[in-house]
C-alpha positions, -999 to +999 in steps of 0.1 A: +000+000+000+029+023+007+043+020-028+009+025-043+004+057-022+039+070-031+031+064-068-003+081-065+012+111-046+040+115-071+017+113-101-004+141-085+026+163-084+037+159-048+073+157-037+074+123-020+099+110+006+094+073+016+110+060+048+109+023+043+120-009+060+132-038+040+103-047+017+099-066-015+082-037-034+095-013-060+090+023-053+086+048-082+119+063-094+105+098-089+104+094-051+132+096-026+135+065-005+153+064+028+160+028+038+159+018+074+160-015+093+148-009+129+119+009+143+142+033+160+159+041+127+124+046+111+114+070+139+146+090+136+144+093+098+106+101+099+111+128+125+140+143+105+120+143+072+088+155+089+105+188+098+103+199+062+071+182+051+035+193+048+023+160+060+029+123+066+010+092+057+019+061+079+009+034+055+025+005+072+036-002+108+070-013+118+070-041+144+051-033+176+075-052+199+112-059+201+132-082+223+142-065+256+178-079+251+196-087+219+227-109+217+254-102+192+265-138+192+247-171+188+227-185+217+238-221+220+214-248+231+217-258+268+186-279+273+171-252+295+140-231+288+147-198+271+126-168+283+119-141+256+108-107+269+093-083+245+090-045+249+069-021+229+087-001+202+083+036+196+051+046+178+063+065+147+029+080+137+020+090+172+053+108+176+047+127+143+012+134+154+024+150+186+051+170+168+031+184+140+031+222+136+003+244+124-004+235+088+010+200+090-012+169+089-008+132+097-028+103+083-024+069+100-033+034+090-049+010+115-048-027+107-073-043+130-089-077+132-117-069+157-139-039+162-121-023+133-139+010+132-139+016+169-103+007+174-093+028+144-111+058+158-094+053+192-060+052+174-068+083+154-074+102+186-045+087+206-020+093+178-032+129+171-039+120+135-061+141+112-074+110+094-072+073+099-073+046+073-088+014+087-081-019+070-077-056+079-051-083+076-065-095+043-046-065+027-012-080+036+005-094+005-026-088-016-031-068-047-064-055-035-076-036-004-108-025+012-104+005+036-125+031+054-111+066+057-122+080+091-123+114+107-121+122+144-158+123+150-161+087+139-175+097+106-166+075+076-153+100+051-149+073+024-152+035+019-128+024-008-123-010-024-103-022-054-067-026-064-042-010-040-033+014-068-069+025-073-075+027-035-043+048-032-055+072-059-089+076-042-072+080-008-049+107-021-079+126-036-097+125-003-066+135+017-060+164-007-097+175-005-098+173+033-064+183+044-041+198+017-065+222+001-077+233+035-042+241+046-035+260+014-066+281+017-064+286+055 
């Protein structure tokens, strides 16, 4: 979905910077891609780029958890039980939402399996997003997507379905109409 959004935004004349983890997708040649591996690297790069951007779209989430401790060498078998502790990673979109300045906007994505709309609206508010795109796990590794674009009051601004490319085009049109033109006028 990120590549489709980058392509749609570039084709609509926007200057696009993509902060991307290791993925098996091809981004358009017309966009700037900043490769990262860890969530901390993504957070640092996104915050740096956001300083000079009008807005951000968080199309895919990095991992939500990471091991509390990481070893640089192999952990050999001992026959004992191994305990793995996970801690939450930084929330990139929430951080950008908290840092946005007047005129900047943030659109998040919420992939949910239960109570999709309700959980997406909660995330929209908690992460200080202007809009939230709600979708489900069926979108992963699929050519198609079905999303709802939500505003803070819980209103469904748009329900979009089709190829990821078509959904991205429609999402960009809605984002431009709701956020970008509003900021240009105001």
